[in-house]
ZAZAZA-624577 format. One record per atom (N, C-alpha, C, O): residue number from 0; residue in one letter; atom name; x, y, z. Coordinates in steps of 0.02 Angstrom, whole numbers, plus 50000, padded with zeros to 5 digits. Last residue first. Example, Ala and Ser with C-alpha at 12.3 -4.5 7.8 and 13.67 -1.06 7.14 Angstrom:
! residues 2
PT   num   residu   atome      c1      c2      c3
PT     1        S       N   50642   49888   50354
PT     1        S      CA   50684   49947   50357
PT     1        S       C   50645   50002   50394
PT     1        S       O   50670   50057   50402
PT     0        A       N   50660   49716   50390
PT     0        A      CA   50615   49775   50390
PT     0        A       C   50660   49835   50390
PT     0        A       O   50712   49834   50423
This chain:
! residues 190
PT   num   residu   atome      c1      c2      c3
PT   189        K       N   50456   51567   51338
PT   189        K      CA   50403   51591   51378
PT   189        K       C   50377   51658   51353
PT   189        K       O   50331   51686   51382
PT   188        L       N   50497   51453   51203
PT   188        L      CA   50502   51517   51248
PT   188        L       C   50439   51547   51285
PT   188        L       O   50382   51548   51262
PT   187        V       N   50525   51283   51213
PT   187        V      CA   50470   51328   51192
PT   187        V       C   50483   51392   51240
PT   187        V       O   50482   51388   51302
PT   186        R       N   50656   51200   51138
PT   186        R      CA   50630   51226   51194
PT   186        R       C   50577   51281   51178
PT   186        R       O   50587   51321   51132
PT   185        F       N   50763   51062   51087
PT   185        F      CA   50705   51103   51081
PT   185        F       C   50678   51132   51145
PT   185        F       O   50674   51100   51198
PT   184        S       N   50865   50972   51107
PT   184        S      CA   50879   51043   51118
PT   184        S       C   50823   51089   51118
PT   184        S       O   50828   51146   51141
PT   183        A       N   50811   50845   51063
PT   183        A      CA   50833   50857   51131
PT   183        A       C   50843   50927   51152
PT   183        A       O   50831   50943   51210
PT   182        L       N   50821   50881   50928
PT   182        L      CA   50752   50870   50960
PT   182        L       C   50764   50884   51036
PT   182        L       O   50732   50927   51067
PT   181        M       N   50958   50868   50907
PT   181        M      CA   50919   50929   50886
PT   181        M       C   50851   50932   50925
PT   181        M       O   50832   50985   50950
PT   180        A       N   50980   50734   50948
PT   180        A      CA   51011   50789   50982
PT   180        A       C   50980   50854   50965
PT   180        A       O   50976   50895   51010
PT   179        M       N   50907   50675   50848
PT   179        M      CA   50892   50662   50916
PT   179        M       C   50917   50718   50963
PT   179        M       O   50882   50743   51008
PT   178        Y       N   50984   50705   50728
PT   178        Y      CA   50911   50726   50733
PT   178        Y       C   50893   50720   50809
PT   178        Y       O   50860   50767   50831
PT   177        I       N   51106   50640   50758
PT   177        I      CA   51103   50711   50757
PT   177        I       C   51031   50738   50760
PT   177        I       O   51018   50790   50791
PT   176        A       N   51059   50507   50762
PT   176        A      CA   51090   50542   50822
PT   176        A       C   51094   50612   50818
PT   176        A       O   51086   50646   50869
PT   175        D       N   51026   50491   50621
PT   175        D      CA   50975   50488   50677
PT   175        D       C   50995   50514   50739
PT   175        D       O   50953   50543   50773
PT   174        F       N   51114   50487   50520
PT   174        F      CA   51092   50555   50546
PT   174        F       C   51048   50549   50607
PT   174        F       O   51035   50599   50640
PT   173        E       N   51147   50355   50489
PT   173        E      CA   51200   50404   50498
PT   173        E       C   51179   50470   50522
PT   173        E       O   51221   50508   50544
PT   172        A       N   51021   50298   50476
PT   172        A      CA   51059   50281   50536
PT   172        A       C   51122   50332   50542
PT   172        A       O   51143   50348   50598
PT   171        R       N   50882   50396   50451
PT   171        R      CA   50942   50367   50410
PT   171        R       C   50984   50349   50474
PT   171        R       O   50979   50386   50522
PT   170        R       N   50725   50443   50418
PT   170        R      CA   50760   50407   50465
PT   170        R       C   50821   50382   50419
PT   170        R       O   50814   50355   50364
PT   169        K       N   50684   50609   50370
PT   169        K      CA   50697   50540   50345
PT   169        K       C   50744   50507   50383
PT   169        K       O   50801   50531   50387
PT   168        Y       N   50578   50717   50476
PT   168        Y      CA   50647   50696   50450
PT   168        Y       C   50636   50625   50410
PT   168        Y       O   50585   50591   50418
PT   167        S       N   50490   50848   50541
PT   167        S      CA   50491   50791   50506
PT   167        S       C   50556   50778   50472
PT   167        S       O   50586   50824   50443
PT   166        L       N   50385   50918   50653
PT   166        L      CA   50447   50911   50640
PT   166        L       C   50459   50848   50606
PT   166        L       O   50442   50796   50633
PT   165        S       N   50247   51040   50673
PT   165        S      CA   50270   50971   50661
PT   165        S       C   50343   50984   50639
PT   165        S       O   50364   51036   50615
PT   164        L       N   50152   51121   50791
PT   164        L      CA   50220   51118   50767
PT   164        L       C   50230   51054   50750
PT   164        L       O   50227   51009   50792
PT   163        V       N   50006   51208   50809
PT   163        V      CA   50031   51139   50799
PT   163        V       C   50109   51148   50766
PT   163        V       O   50117   51183   50716
PT   162        D       N   49925   51319   50921
PT   162        D      CA   49960   51309   50857
PT   162        D       C   50000   51234   50866
PT   162        D       O   50019   51210   50920
PT   161        T       N   49867   51322   51047
PT   161        T      CA   49818   51305   50980
PT   161        T       C   49858   51299   50922
PT   161        T       O   49832   51274   50872
PT   160        E       N   49967   51317   51159
PT   160        E      CA   49893   51276   51162
PT   160        E       C   49860   51270   51095
PT   160        E       O   49828   51219   51082
PT   159        H       N   50096   51350   51120
PT   159        H      CA   50042   51399   51154
PT   159        H       C   49972   51377   51138
PT   159        H       O   49928   51410   51111
PT   158        L       N   50111   51226   51011
PT   158        L      CA   50145   51291   51036
PT   158        L       C   50086   51334   51059
PT   158        L       O   50038   51350   51024
PT   157        L       N   50129   51042   51025
PT   157        L      CA   50084   51109   51035
PT   157        L       C   50132   51167   51044
PT   157        L       O   50184   51163   51077
PT   156        T       N   50194   50931   50911
PT   156        T      CA   50190   50964   50973
PT   156        T       C   50152   51034   50970
PT   156        T       O   50149   51072   50922
PT   155        F       N   50249   50795   50810
PT   155        F      CA   50195   50851   50817
PT   155        F       C   50195   50866   50900
PT   155        F       O   50195   50822   50943
PT   154        I       N   50339   50713   50697
PT   154        I      CA   50331   50734   50765
PT   154        I       C   50284   50791   50771
PT   154        I       O   50287   50834   50727
PT   153        D       N   50375   50588   50582
PT   153        D      CA   50342   50651   50594
PT   153        D       C   50326   50655   50665
PT   153        D       O   50301   50607   50694
PT   152        R       N   50491   50504   50492
PT   152        R      CA   50470   50515   50560
PT   152        R       C   50438   50582   50551
PT   152        R       O   50466   50627   50519
PT   151        Q       N   50507   50379   50360
PT   151        Q      CA   50486   50445   50376
PT   151        Q       C   50467   50460   50449
PT   151        Q       O   50420   50425   50469
PT   150        K       N   50603   50276   50269
PT   150        K      CA   50559   50280   50326
PT   150        K       C   50556   50358   50348
PT   150        K       O   50608   50391   50351
PT   149        G       N   50595   50302   50087
PT   149        G      CA   50618   50273   50146
PT   149        G       C   50573   50288   50209
PT   149        G       O   50515   50308   50203
PT   148        F       N   50527   50353   49973
PT   148        F      CA   50588   50386   49992
PT   148        F       C   50623   50356   50054
PT   148        F       O   50676   50381   50073
PT   147        S       N   50412   50277   49961
PT   147        S      CA   50468   50266   49912
PT   147        S       C   50526   50299   49927
PT   147        S       O   50578   50281   49900
PT   146        N       N   50383   50255   50140
PT   146        N      CA   50364   50270   50073
PT   146        N       C   50418   50256   50022
PT   146        N       O   50468   50225   50041
PT   145        T       N   50332   50206   50302
PT   145        T      CA   50385   50202   50254
PT   145        T       C   50348   50214   50177
PT   145        T       O   50296   50187   50160
PT   144        N       N   50311   50311   50451
PT   144        N      CA   50282   50270   50385
PT   144        N       C   50339   50265   50336
PT   144        N       O   50383   50308   50328
PT   143        E       N   50275   50357   50619
PT   143        E      CA   50321   50334   50562
PT   143        E       C   50283   50299   50506
PT   143        E       O   50234   50263   50515
PT   142        M       N   50233   50489   50731
PT   142        M      CA   50218   50433   50687
PT   142        M       C   50271   50420   50641
PT   142        M       O   50310   50464   50624
PT   141        F       N   50228   50554   50895
PT   141        F      CA   50266   50549   50831
PT   141        F       C   50227   50494   50796
PT   141        F       O   50191   50456   50828
PT   140        V       N   50206   50696   51007
PT   140        V      CA   50186   50633   50983
PT   140        V       C   50224   50612   50916
PT   140        V       O   50251   50657   50884
PT   139        A       N   50267   50777   51156
PT   139        A      CA   50250   50768   51089
PT   139        A       C   50232   50702   51070
PT   139        A       O   50240   50654   51108
PT   138        A       N   50297   50898   51289
PT   138        A      CA   50258   50835   51266
PT   138        A       C   50255   50839   51190
PT   138        A       O   50243   50892   51161
PT   137        H       N   50460   50960   51320
PT   137        H      CA   50389   50980   51289
PT   137        H       C   50359   50906   51261
PT   137        H       O   50389   50867   51223
PT   136        E       N   50584   50977   51358
PT   136        E      CA   50543   50964   51412
PT   136        E       C   50473   50969   51394
PT   136        E       O   50429   50980   51436
PT   135        G       N   50645   50908   51207
PT   135        G      CA   50670   50944   51275
PT   135        G       C   50626   50923   51325
PT   135        G       O   50622   50863   51340
PT   134        L       N   50510   50831   51171
PT   134        L      CA   50551   50875   51141
PT   134        L       C   50587   50919   51192
PT   134        L       O   50557   50966   51217
PT   133        M       N   50472   50666   51209
PT   133        M      CA   50478   50725   51242
PT   133        M       C   50527   50769   51191
PT   133        M       O   50579   50743   51172
PT   132        L       N   50335   50562   51148
PT   132        L      CA   50409   50577   51158
PT   132        L       C   50410   50648   51179
PT   132        L       O   50363   50686   51170
PT   131        R       N   50234   50421   51100
PT   131        R      CA   50251   50492   51131
PT   131        R       C   50325   50498   51136
PT   131        R       O   50366   50452   51130
PT   130        G       N   50190   50348   50941
PT   130        G      CA   50201   50349   51008
PT   130        G       C   50213   50423   51044
PT   130        G       O   50200   50475   51014
PT   129        T       N   50175   50232   50807
PT   129        T      CA   50152   50297   50835
PT   129        T       C   50184   50295   50911
PT   129        T       O   50199   50241   50936
PT   128        S       N   50193   50158   50644
PT   128        S      CA   50212   50162   50713
PT   128        S       C   50196   50230   50737
PT   128        S       O   50200   50279   50701
PT   127        E       N   50129   50162   50522
PT   127        E      CA   50162   50104   50544
PT   127        E       C   50177   50094   50620
PT   127        E       O   50175   50041   50651
PT   126        P       N   49963   50239   50529
PT   126        P      CA   50042   50244   50528
PT   126        P       C   50071   50173   50554
PT   126        P       O   50044   50137   50595
PT   125        S       N   49822   50260   50455
PT   125        S      CA   49857   50186   50496
PT   125        S       C   49934   50195   50490
PT   125        S       O   49965   50161   50449
PT   124        A       N   49694   50361   50452
PT   124        A      CA   49756   50349   50439
PT   124        A       C   49780   50295   50483
PT   124        A       O   49760   50288   50541
PT   123        R       N   49569   50431   50452
PT   123        R      CA   49574   50360   50445
PT   123        R       C   49642   50329   50426
PT   123        R       O   49647   50280   50389
PT   122        L       N   49562   50567   50481
PT   122        L      CA   49594   50553   50420
PT   122        L       C   49597   50470   50402
PT   122        L       O   49622   50448   50350
PT   121        V       N   49496   50558   50603
PT   121        V      CA   49476   50597   50552
PT   121        V       C   49500   50576   50485
PT   121        V       O   49462   50569   50438
PT   120        K       N   49602   50487   50677
PT   120        K      CA   49529   50461   50671
PT   120        K       C   49501   50488   50612
PT   120        K       O   49481   50449   50569
PT   119        I       N   49707   50575   50667
PT   119        I      CA   49710   50501   50640
PT   119        I       C   49647   50474   50634
PT   119        I       O   49635   50436   50587
PT   118        Q       N   49657   50684   50746
PT   118        Q      CA   49672   50692   50671
PT   118        Q       C   49679   50617   50641
PT   118        Q       O   49653   50606   50586
PT   117        E       N   49630   50618   50865
PT   117        E      CA   49572   50649   50835
PT   117        E       C   49592   50660   50759
PT   117        E       O   49552   50648   50714
PT   116        A       N   49761   50592   50912
PT   116        A      CA   49715   50544   50901
PT   116        A       C   49654   50556   50859
PT   116        A       O   49630   50512   50823
PT   115        F       N   49817   50723   50908
PT   115        F      CA   49843   50677   50870
PT   115        F       C   49792   50627   50854
PT   115        F       O   49778   50616   50796
PT   114        W       N   49737   50781   51027
PT   114        W      CA   49734   50814   50954
PT   114        W       C   49756   50763   50902
PT   114        W       O   49720   50756   50853
PT   113        E       N   49780   50697   51130
PT   113        E      CA   49712   50692   51108
PT   113        E       C   49704   50721   51030
PT   113        E       O   49674   50692   50984
PT   112        E       N   49921   50732   51135
PT   112        E      CA   49900   50655   51123
PT   112        E       C   49823   50653   51095
PT   112        E       O   49807   50618   51047
PT   111        I       N   49913   50868   51154
PT   111        I      CA   49946   50842   51099
PT   111        I       C   49914   50777   51079
PT   111        I       O   49887   50765   51025
PT   110        A       N   49759   50917   51231
PT   110        A      CA   49825   50895   51245
PT   110        A       C   49848   50867   51171
PT   110        A       O   49805   50846   51133
PT   109        L       N   49654   51040   51155
PT   109        L      CA   49669   50974   51174
PT   109        L       C   49745   50964   51184
PT   109        L       O   49787   50996   51153
PT   108        R       N   49594   51168   51109
PT   108        R      CA   49648   51166   51160
PT   108        R       C   49661   51097   51191
PT   108        R       O   49678   51095   51250
PT   107        K       N   49512   51181   51010
PT   107        K      CA   49485   51151   51067
PT   107        K       C   49536   51142   51128
PT   107        K       O   49522   51116   51182
PT   106        P       N   49594   51220   50906
PT   106        P      CA   49550   51265   50935
PT   106        P       C   49521   51239   51002
PT   106        P       O   49508   51279   51047
PT   105        N       N   49722   51190   50836
PT   105        N      CA   49701   51157   50892
PT   105        N       C   49643   51200   50932
PT   105        N       O   49654   51212   50991
PT   104        Q       N   49768   51269   50745
PT   104        Q      CA   49742   51200   50723
PT   104        Q       C   49717   51155   50776
PT   104        Q       O   49696   51098   50767
PT   103        S       N   49828   51397   50745
PT   103        S      CA   49758   51380   50763
PT   103        S       C   49734   51315   50739
PT   103        S       O   49678   51311   50714
PT   102        K       N   49954   51373   50614
PT   102        K      CA   49918   51412   50666
PT   102        K       C   49842   51387   50680
PT   102        K       O   49805   51364   50637
PT   101        Q       N   50083   51264   50607
PT   101        Q      CA   50013   51277   50582
PT   101        Q       C   49966   51305   50631
PT   101        Q       O   49943   51274   50678
PT   100        V       N   50241   51264   50548
PT   100        V      CA   50197   51289   50613
PT   100        V       C   50130   51299   50574
PT   100        V       O   50123   51332   50522
PT    99        A       N   50356   51135   50524
PT    99        A      CA   50297   51164   50491
PT    99        A       C   50258   51189   50552
PT    99        A       O   50242   51152   50599
PT    98        L       N   50521   51092   50491
PT    98        L      CA   50473   51120   50537
PT    98        L       C   50416   51148   50504
PT    98        L       O   50426   51185   50456
PT    97        T       N   50633   50965   50439
PT    97        T      CA   50573   51010   50414
PT    97        T       C   50525   51025   50468
PT    97        T       O   50490   50980   50492
PT    96        L       N   50786   50929   50426
PT    96        L      CA   50736   50930   50472
PT    96        L       C   50697   50984   50452
PT    96        L       O   50718   51041   50448
PT    95        S       N   50891   50824   50317
PT    95        S      CA   50854   50895   50330
PT    95        S       C   50805   50877   50378
PT    95        S       O   50780   50820   50377
PT    94        A       N   51023   50762   50211
PT    94        A      CA   50984   50766   50292
PT    94        A       C   50954   50832   50295
PT    94        A       O   50983   50885   50281
PT    93        N       N   51072   50660   50080
PT    93        N      CA   51045   50722   50105
PT    93        N       C   51018   50707   50174
PT    93        N       O   50995   50653   50192
PT    92        P       N   51233   50567   50065
PT    92        P      CA   51156   50571   50066
PT    92        P       C   51132   50637   50099
PT    92        P       O   51167   50666   50141
PT    91        E       N   51358   50617   49949
PT    91        E      CA   51337   50607   50019
PT    91        E       C   51260   50605   50018
PT    91        E       O   51228   50636   49977
PT    90        A       N   51408   50657   49826
PT    90        A      CA   51421   50587   49849
PT    90        A       C   51393   50572   49911
PT    90        A       O   51400   50514   49932
PT    89        S       N   51368   50797   49811
PT    89        S      CA   51350   50745   49765
PT    89        S       C   51352   50674   49791
PT    89        S       O   51306   50635   49781
PT    88        R       N   51300   50881   49953
PT    88        R      CA   51362   50863   49914
PT    88        R       C   51341   50796   49874
PT    88        R       O   51306   50751   49898
PT    87        R       N   51216   51008   50039
PT    87        R      CA   51211   50955   49986
PT    87        R       C   51277   50946   49955
PT    87        R       O   51309   50994   49933
PT    86        P       N   51234   51036   50219
PT    86        P      CA   51241   51057   50149
PT    86        P       C   51245   50993   50097
PT    86        P       O   51271   50939   50111
PT    85        K       N   51083   50997   50300
PT    85        K      CA   51161   50980   50294
PT    85        K       C   51167   51006   50218
PT    85        K       O   51125   51001   50173
PT    84        S       N   50944   51104   50347
PT    84        S      CA   50976   51052   50305
PT    84        S       C   51059   51049   50311
PT    84        S       O   51092   51099   50325
PT    83        I       N   50797   51143   50401
PT    83        I      CA   50866   51145   50432
PT    83        I       C   50903   51085   50399
PT    83        I       O   50896   51027   50418
PT    82        A       N   50664   51235   50347
PT    82        A      CA   50704   51179   50334
PT    82        A       C   50776   51190   50364
PT    82        A       O   50808   51241   50351
PT    81        I       N   50501   51286   50391
PT    81        I      CA   50575   51302   50400
PT    81        I       C   50613   51235   50387
PT    81        I       O   50593   51183   50414
PT    80        I       N   50348   51358   50357
PT    80        I      CA   50391   51297   50343
PT    80        I       C   50467   51325   50353
PT    80        I       O   50487   51376   50327
PT    79        D       N   50192   51405   50414
PT    79        D      CA   50265   51424   50398
PT    79        D       C   50306   51370   50397
PT    79        D       O   50297   51330   50443
PT    78        P       N   50045   51357   50312
PT    78        P      CA   50092   51340   50373
PT    78        P       C   50160   51377   50356
PT    78        P       O   50182   51380   50298
PT    77        G       N   49978   51481   50209
PT    77        G      CA   49975   51411   50236
PT    77        G       C   50028   51410   50294
PT    77        G       O   50050   51462   50319
PT    76        T       N   50079   51581   50092
PT    76        T      CA   50017   51569   50135
PT    76        T       C   50015   51498   50158
PT    76        T       O   50049   51456   50128
PT    75        G       N   50246   51627   50101
PT    75        G      CA   50191   51621   50068
PT    75        G       C   50132   51606   50117
PT    75        G       O   50138   51619   50177
PT    74        S       N   50413   51559   50126
PT    74        S      CA   50371   51609   50130
PT    74        S       C   50307   51591   50093
PT    74        S       O   50309   51543   50054
PT    73        G       N   50535   51461   50224
PT    73        G      CA   50490   51474   50174
PT    73        G       C   50445   51535   50179
PT    73        G       O   50438   51562   50234
PT    72        A       N   50690   51467   50282
PT    72        A      CA   50622   51480   50303
PT    72        A       C   50584   51495   50234
PT    72        A       O   50605   51537   50194
PT    71        N       N   50825   51373   50305
PT    71        N      CA   50794   51408   50252
PT    71        N       C   50713   51413   50276
PT    71        N       O   50681   51362   50287
PT    70        V       N   50984   51357   50383
PT    70        V      CA   50911   51370   50394
PT    70        V       C   50887   51399   50329
PT    70        V       O   50919   51443   50299
PT    69        S       N   51119   51232   50370
PT    69        S      CA   51082   51302   50355
PT    69        S       C   51006   51295   50376
PT    69        S       O   50976   51242   50384
PT    68        W       N   51258   51156   50453
PT    68        W      CA   51197   51154   50423
PT    68        W       C   51165   51224   50415
PT    68        W       O   51185   51271   50450
PT    67        M       N   51377   51172   50523
PT    67        M      CA   51387   51176   50456
PT    67        M       C   51310   51178   50417
PT    67        M       O   51305   51199   50359
PT    66        E       N   51330   51159   50657
PT    66        E      CA   51358   51222   50639
PT    66        E       C   51371   51235   50559
PT    66        E       O   51375   51291   50533
PT    65        P       N   51178   51079   50692
PT    65        P      CA   51247   51079   50676
PT    65        P       C   51276   51143   50639
PT    65        P       O   51244   51173   50596
PT    64        Y       N   51067   51168   50796
PT    64        Y      CA   51071   51121   50741
PT    64        Y       C   51150   51123   50729
PT    64        Y       O   51183   51168   50756
PT    63        K       N   50937   51191   50934
PT    63        K      CA   51008   51191   50909
PT    63        K       C   51022   51145   50838
PT    63        K       O   50990   51094   50827
PT    62        L       N   50788   51284   50941
PT    62        L      CA   50830   51224   50948
PT    62        L       C   50895   51231   50914
PT    62        L       O   50905   51273   50870
PT    61        E       N   50643   51372   51000
PT    61        E      CA   50716   51371   50979
PT    61        E       C   50741   51308   50983
PT    61        E       O   50718   51273   51028
PT    60        F       N   50489   51476   50996
PT    60        F      CA   50526   51420   51007
PT    60        F       C   50601   51424   50980
PT    60        F       O   50619   51470   50945
PT    59        G       N   50380   51574   50953
PT    59        G      CA   50408   51554   51021
PT    59        G       C   50439   51495   51035
PT    59        G       O   50421   51461   51083
PT    58        H       N   50343   51620   50828
PT    58        H      CA   50303   51567   50852
PT    58        H       C   50332   51538   50927
PT    58        H       O   50309   51488   50953
PT    57        K       N   50434   51738   50817
PT    57        K      CA   50362   51738   50792
PT    57        K       C   50316   51680   50831
PT    57        K       O   50264   51694   50860
PT    56        E       N   50559   51694   50861
PT    56        E      CA   50527   51735   50895
PT    56        E       C   50449   51742   50882
PT    56        E       O   50408   51751   50927
PT    55        N       N   50648   51558   50839
PT    55        N      CA   50589   51587   50801
PT    55        N       C   50550   51619   50857
PT    55        N       O   50513   51587   50894
PT    54        R       N   50808   51518   50821
PT    54        R      CA   50759   51547   50877
PT    54        R       C   50711   51580   50833
PT    54        R       O   50728   51625   50793
PT    53        Y       N   50933   51403   50818
PT    53        Y      CA   50881   51430   50776
PT    53        Y       C   50827   51456   50824
PT    53        Y       O   50803   51417   50865
PT    52        S       N   51106   51406   50855
PT    52        S      CA   51033   51404   50879
PT    52        S       C   50985   51437   50832
PT    52        S       O   50996   51493   50809
PT    51        K       N   51242   51301   50815
PT    51        K      CA   51205   51354   50813
PT    51        K       C   51137   51349   50845
PT    51        K       O   51114   51294   50860
PT    50        W       N   51368   51204   50909
PT    50        W      CA   51308   51203   50864
PT    50        W       C   51280   51272   50868
PT    50        W       O   51292   51304   50919
PT    49        S       N   51465   51177   50996
PT    49        S      CA   51479   51229   50939
PT    49        S       C   51422   51235   50894
PT    49        S       O   51426   51269   50843
PT    48        S       N   51403   51094   51085
PT    48        S      CA   51423   51157   51108
PT    48        S       C   51447   51211   51056
PT    48        S       O   51450   51272   51067
PT    47        T       N   51360   50971   51075
PT    47        T      CA   51322   51020   51032
PT    47        T       C   51348   51091   51053
PT    47        T       O   51316   51141   51039
PT    46        D       N   51423   50806   51060
PT    46        D      CA   51437   50881   51078
PT    46        D       C   51407   50937   51039
PT    46        D       O   51423   50950   50981
PT    45        I       N   51317   50680   51091
PT    45        I      CA   51347   50727   51042
PT    45        I       C   51359   50790   51073
PT    45        I       O   51318   50823   51105
PT    44        S       N   51281   50532   51157
PT    44        S      CA   51313   50592   51173
PT    44        S       C   51349   50630   51120
PT    44        S       O   51406   50614   51104
PT    43        P       N   51120   50490   51087
PT    43        P      CA   51185   50475   51105
PT    43        P       C   51220   50537   51118
PT    43        P       O   51198   50591   51097
PT    42        A       N   50957   50518   51152
PT    42        A      CA   51012   50539   51109
PT    42        A       C   51075   50518   51126
PT    42        A       O   51090   50526   51185
PT    41        S       N   50878   50467   51254
PT    41        S      CA   50890   50422   51201
PT    41        S       C   50944   50446   51149
PT    41        S       O   50972   50407   51111
PT    40        N       N   50853   50577   51335
PT    40        N      CA   50885   50519   51361
PT    40        N       C   50905   50471   51309
PT    40        N       O   50952   50434   51323
PT    39        K       N   50793   50681   51241
PT    39        K      CA   50847   50696   51285
PT    39        K       C   50890   50636   51309
PT    39        K       O   50952   50639   51306
PT    38        A       N   50680   50601   51197
PT    38        A      CA   50734   50621   51151
PT    38        A       C   50791   50637   51188
PT    38        A       O   50844   50609   51171
PT    37        R       N   50606   50470   51249
PT    37        R      CA   50631   50530   51279
PT    37        R       C   50686   50551   51237
PT    37        R       O   50740   50520   51240
PT    36        V       N   50461   50383   51189
PT    36        V      CA   50535   50394   51186
PT    36        V       C   50542   50464   51222
PT    36        V       O   50497   50506   51225
PT    35        A       N   50352   50250   51176
PT    35        A      CA   50360   50309   51213
PT    35        A       C   50434   50318   51210
PT    35        A       O   50470   50270   51224
PT    34        A       N   50242   50164   51050
PT    34        A      CA   50311   50174   51086
PT    34        A       C   50314   50237   51128
PT    34        A       O   50274   50280   51111
PT    33        H       N   50149   50054   50957
PT    33        H      CA   50157   50110   51006
PT    33        H       C   50220   50114   51042
PT    33        H       O   50248   50063   51062
PT    32        N       N   50110   49993   50797
PT    32        N      CA   50162   49991   50854
PT    32        N       C   50154   50055   50896
PT    32        N       O   50153   50108   50866
PT    31        T       N   49963   49932   50724
PT    31        T      CA   50012   49992   50739
PT    31        T       C   50051   49976   50799
PT    31        T       O   50025   49948   50847
PT    30        S       N   49949   49783   50628
PT    30        S      CA   49934   49829   50688
PT    30        S       C   49978   49885   50688
PT    30        S       O   50028   49885   50652
PT    29        G       N   49888   49750   50460
PT    29        G      CA   49932   49746   50515
PT    29        G       C   49916   49796   50575
PT    29        G       O   49876   49843   50570
PT    28        E       N   49887   49863   50315
PT    28        E      CA   49870   49807   50350
PT    28        E       C   49918   49791   50410
PT    28        E       O   49975   49813   50412
PT    27        K       N   49824   50032   50307
PT    27        K      CA   49882   49988   50319
PT    27        K       C   49865   49920   50338
PT    27        K       O   49823   49917   50382
PT    26        Q       N   49768   50155   50200
PT    26        Q      CA   49759   50107   50250
PT    26        Q       C   49813   50060   50250
PT    26        Q       O   49846   50049   50199
PT    25        S       N   49743   50325   50184
PT    25        S      CA   49784   50266   50162
PT    25        S       C   49770   50215   50212
PT    25        S       O   49759   50235   50269
PT    24        T       N   49618   50432   50111
PT    24        T      CA   49659   50405   50157
PT    24        T       C   49698   50351   50136
PT    24        T       O   49694   50329   50079
PT    23        A       N   49581   50599   50048
PT    23        A      CA   49596   50527   50024
PT    23        A       C   49642   50497   50077
PT    23        A       O   49696   50524   50091
PT    22        I       N   49467   50715   50124
PT    22        I      CA   49543   50683   50112
PT    22        I       C   49535   50615   50094
PT    22        I       O   49492   50577   50117
PT    21        Q       N   49386   50857   50069
PT    21        Q      CA   49385   50796   50090
PT    21        Q       C   49452   50760   50071
PT    21        Q       O   49485   50770   50019
PT    20        A       N   49430   51030   50139
PT    20        A      CA   49416   50976   50085
PT    20        A       C   49412   50910   50120
PT    20        A       O   49427   50900   50179
PT    19        Q       N   49429   51111   50255
PT    19        Q      CA   49433   51142   50185
PT    19        Q       C   49412   51087   50122
PT    19        Q       O   49383   51103   50070
PT    18        G       N   49441   51103   50393
PT    18        G      CA   49381   51077   50358
PT    18        G       C   49386   51105   50289
PT    18        G       O   49332   51123   50267
PT    17        V       N   49552   51122   50469
PT    17        V      CA   49519   51181   50449
PT    17        V       C   49452   51160   50409
PT    17        V       O   49412   51205   50395
PT    16        A       N   49596   50988   50492
PT    16        A      CA   49588   51032   50547
PT    16        A       C   49544   51092   50533
PT    16        A       O   49505   51113   50575
PT    15        A       N   49617   50947   50353
PT    15        A      CA   49564   50914   50400
PT    15        A       C   49550   50961   50462
PT    15        A       O   49492   50970   50480
PT    14        I       N   49721   51027   50316
PT    14        I      CA   49658   51032   50281
PT    14        I       C   49604   51000   50325
PT    14        I       O   49549   51027   50332
PT    13        C       N   49827   50987   50408
PT    13        C      CA   49804   51054   50401
PT    13        C       C   49736   51063   50367
PT    13        C       O   49696   51104   50390
PT    12        L       N   49834   50852   50374
PT    12        L      CA   49813   50874   50439
PT    12        L       C   49795   50940   50449
PT    12        L       O   49753   50955   50491
PT    11        M       N   49869   50860   50238
PT    11        M      CA   49805   50837   50255
PT    11        M       C   49789   50854   50325
PT    11        M       O   49731   50870   50337
PT    10        M       N   49996   50922   50246
PT    10        M      CA   49940   50958   50209
PT    10        M       C   49872   50931   50229
PT    10        M       O   49823   50968   50235
PT     9        L       N   50064   50824   50303
PT     9        L      CA   50060   50885   50340
PT     9        L       C   50000   50926   50307
PT     9        L       O   49960   50959   50341
PT     8        L       N   50046   50721   50202
PT     8        L      CA   50019   50712   50268
PT     8        L       C   50013   50783   50308
PT     8        L       O   49963   50796   50341
PT     7        L       N   50123   50778   50096
PT     7        L      CA   50047   50774   50089
PT     7        L       C   50018   50763   50164
PT     7        L       O   49969   50796   50182
PT     6        A       N   50245   50783   50155
PT     6        A      CA   50218   50845   50136
PT     6        A       C   50142   50837   50133
PT     6        A       O   50103   50877   50158
PT     5        V       N   50270   50649   50178
PT     5        V      CA   50276   50695   50236
PT     5        V       C   50231   50758   50217
PT     5        V       O   50189   50781   50255
PT     4        S       N   50158   50545   50079
PT     4        S      CA   50225   50580   50094
PT     4        S       C   50214   50626   50143
PT     4        S       O   50157   50646   50155
PT     3        P       N   50059   50410   50120
PT     3        P      CA   50065   50483   50106
PT     3        P       C   50136   50506   50119
PT     3        P       O   50169   50485   50167
PT     2        R       N   50094   50245   50056
PT     2        R      CA   50085   50294   50118
PT     2        R       C   50096   50360   50096
PT     2        R       O   50140   50370   50055
PT     1        N       N   50020   50116   49965
PT     1        N      CA   50060   50174   49967
PT     1        N       C   50048   50218   50032
PT     1        N       O   49991   50222   50056
PT     0        M       N   50038   49936   49998
PT     0        M      CA   50001   49996   50001
PT     0        M       C   50045   50060   50000
PT     0        M       O   50099   50060   50030
């Protein structure tokens, strides 16, 4: 069965949340695995002291990223999208953490777990795995799916009760520790 790409899934969550369209759904055979992860505790010890900080004053959060990586903030209507990427080199695999801020997607002010469960139900989605994790000290949920590009992890957390922040990346053994260190550094600004 085909799985929706990360961009399509983010678009579907956004569209479903604002009721703008009917969504085609994907089904998966078999059961869903559930897990709980703490990014801070499961991140291998990576020295992040020379890493840069990405601080988003508009949405009130920050996280660290490797000093050689770059930040590219998109523009336009819809969710604010920020890509934090490793420089592209022809013989090396690409690595990128994509963040999308979806304003007012949680008008009921549900806990992130409740919001996520409601979205999965509305979309009739069947991720390969789902679970809870902590982004720094902030509660979050994740799901994983495999598509033609590989295994994709999507993480969702709340910003200021009504805005949803999603963080997405392609799972690759050589970059997973870096992603985990980035997630462990996440914090919401007061």
